[in-house]
C-alpha positions in Angstrom: -37.9 24.3 14.4 -35.4 21.0 15.5 -31.8 21.4 15.8 -28.9 20.1 14.8 -26.7 18.5 18.0 -23.5 20.1 18.2 -21.5 16.4 18.0 -23.5 15.6 14.3 -21.1 19.3 12.4 -17.4 18.1 11.5 -15.0 20.5 12.3 -13.1 20.0 9.5 -15.5 20.4 6.4 -12.7 20.4 3.8 -12.1 17.6 1.4 -9.4 15.2 1.4 -6.7 16.1 -1.7 -5.2 12.8 -3.4 -1.5 14.5 -4.0 -1.0 15.6 -0.9 0.5 11.9 0.6 3.7 10.7 1.1 3.6 6.7 1.3 7.2 5.3 2.8 8.9 1.9 2.8 12.5 1.5 4.1 13.4 -1.1 1.6 12.4 1.0 -1.1 14.2 4.6 -0.6 14.1 5.6 -4.2 10.4 4.8 -4.5 9.4 7.7 -2.3 10.5 9.8 -4.9 9.0 7.7 -8.3 6.0 6.9 -6.4 2.8 7.9 -8.5 -0.1 5.9 -6.3 -0.6 4.0 -3.6 -3.9 2.4 -2.2 -5.4 2.6 1.1 -6.6 -1.0 0.5 -10.0 -2.4 1.3 -10.5 -4.2 5.0 -13.2 -6.9 5.0 -14.7 -9.6 7.5 -16.5 -12.9 6.3 -20.4 -13.3 7.3 -21.8 -15.8 9.0 -24.9 -17.2 7.8 -27.6 -17.3 10.2 -30.7 -19.8 9.0 -33.9 -18.9 10.5 -36.9 -20.4 9.6 -38.0 -17.4 8.0 -35.1 -16.2 5.9 -31.2 -16.0 6.3 -29.8 -13.8 8.2 -25.8 -12.8 8.5 -23.8 -11.5 10.8 -20.2 -10.4 11.0 -17.2 -12.8 10.8 -14.0 -13.5 13.7 -11.0 -12.2 11.4 -10.7 -9.0 9.5 -8.8 -10.0 6.2 -6.7 -7.0 4.5 -6.8 -6.7 0.3 -3.1 -6.5 -0.8 -1.2 -3.1 -0.9 -0.4 -1.3 -4.4 1.7 1.1 -5.7 2.5 2.4 -8.7 5.9 3.7 -9.8 7.7 6.0 -12.4 10.0 3.7 -14.1 13.9 5.8 -13.5 16.1 5.9 -16.5 18.7 3.7 -14.2 15.9 1.7 -13.1 17.0 2.2 -9.5 13.4 1.4 -8.1 12.2 -1.9 -10.0 16.0 -3.0 -9.1 15.5 -2.7 -5.3 12.1 -4.2 -5.6 13.3 -6.9 -8.0 16.2 -8.0 -5.7 14.4 -7.0 -2.5 11.7 -9.8 -4.3 14.1 -12.2 -5.0 15.6 -12.5 -1.5 12.4 -13.4 0.4 12.6 -16.8 -2.5 15.6 -18.9 -3.9 15.4 -18.8 -7.2 17.9 -21.4 -8.6 19.9 -22.2 -5.5 19.5 -22.0 -1.4 22.5 -19.6 -0.5 21.1 -16.9 -2.5 18.3 -16.0 -0.3 21.1 -16.2 2.7 23.6 -13.9 0.6 21.2 -11.6 -1.0 20.1 -9.9 2.4 22.9 -10.1 4.9 21.8 -8.8 8.0 18.8 -7.9 6.7 14.9 -8.3 7.6 12.6 -9.7 5.7 10.0 -7.3 6.3 9.5 -3.2 6.6 7.0 -1.2 8.1 5.1 0.7 5.5 3.9 4.2 6.6 1.2 6.3 4.4 0.3 9.8 5.6 -2.2 11.9 4.1 -1.9 15.7 5.0 -4.4 18.2 5.1 -4.3 20.9 2.2 -2.2 22.6 4.1 0.6 20.0 3.4 0.9 19.1 7.1 0.5 15.5 8.2 -3.4 14.5 9.2 -3.3 10.8 9.1 -0.9 8.1 9.4 -1.5 4.7 8.1 1.1 2.1 9.1 1.7 -0.6 7.6 3.2 -4.3 9.4 5.9 -6.5 8.7 4.9 -5.2 4.3 6.6 -8.0 1.5 6.7 -7.0 -2.3 4.5 -10.1 -3.8 4.6 -9.0 -7.4 6.4 -6.6 -9.9 4.4 -5.8 -12.4 5.8 -5.4 -16.1 7.1 -3.1 -18.5 5.9 -2.0 -22.0 8.6 -1.0 -24.6 7.4 0.4 -27.7 8.7 2.3 -30.0 5.4 3.7 -31.2 5.7 5.8 -28.0 6.7 9.3 -27.4 9.7 10.6 -25.7 7.7 12.5 -23.3 5.9 8.7 -22.1 7.2 7.9 -19.3 6.4 4.0 -18.2 5.1 3.1 -15.0 4.7 -0.5 -13.2 2.5 -1.6 -9.9 4.1 -3.5 -6.9 1.9 -5.4 -4.6 2.9 -6.0 -1.4 1.2 -7.9 1.4 1.3 -7.4 5.5 -0.1 -8.2 8.3 -2.4 -5.5 9.5 -2.6 -1.8 9.4 -2.7 0.8 12.3 -4.1 4.3 12.1 -2.2 7.5 13.9 -4.0 10.7 13.9 -1.9 13.9 14.5 
C-alpha cells in the first residue's frame, strides 16, 4: 500500500468563486461600483528554438510578456465611468493641441496601480494582484438600440496596459 505524502494534500480544497472579487484603480472611483467583470491576464515568455541534428527543441525566453487587463463595466445613467475613463485617456494624449494634455491632469500622475482582490467563499480577502502603472489604452463602444428592452443595461470594456503585476497572499 502506498501513502500520499502530506505535502501533496491541499490545505484548502474549496474552489474559487469568480463573483467574489473587487477591482480598484484610484483614478476610476465609479468603476469599482459598476464593474461587471475583470480578467486575470495571461503571462508568457517567448520561446527560443535550439536546433540540434535530430530535432528542434525549445527553451524559455528571458522576458515576460503580460496580456492586457480588460474590465467590463455597466453604463450608469450619468455615464460616470465612461466619462472618467475618457478624460483619463484624453489626458494621456493631445487630441487637438498640446495645452489639453497639461490642462486635463493638473498635479495628477498619468499612471496608477490597480488592485484585484480575490476573496474566499466567506468573502474574506485571500489573494491580491497589484498591477503597476496601469493606464487605459481603449474604451469599448456602447450600442444604442430601440429594439432593446428597458431592462437591458449596456456594458462596455476598458482595456488597460500595465508594467508588471505582483501577487500578495493574506
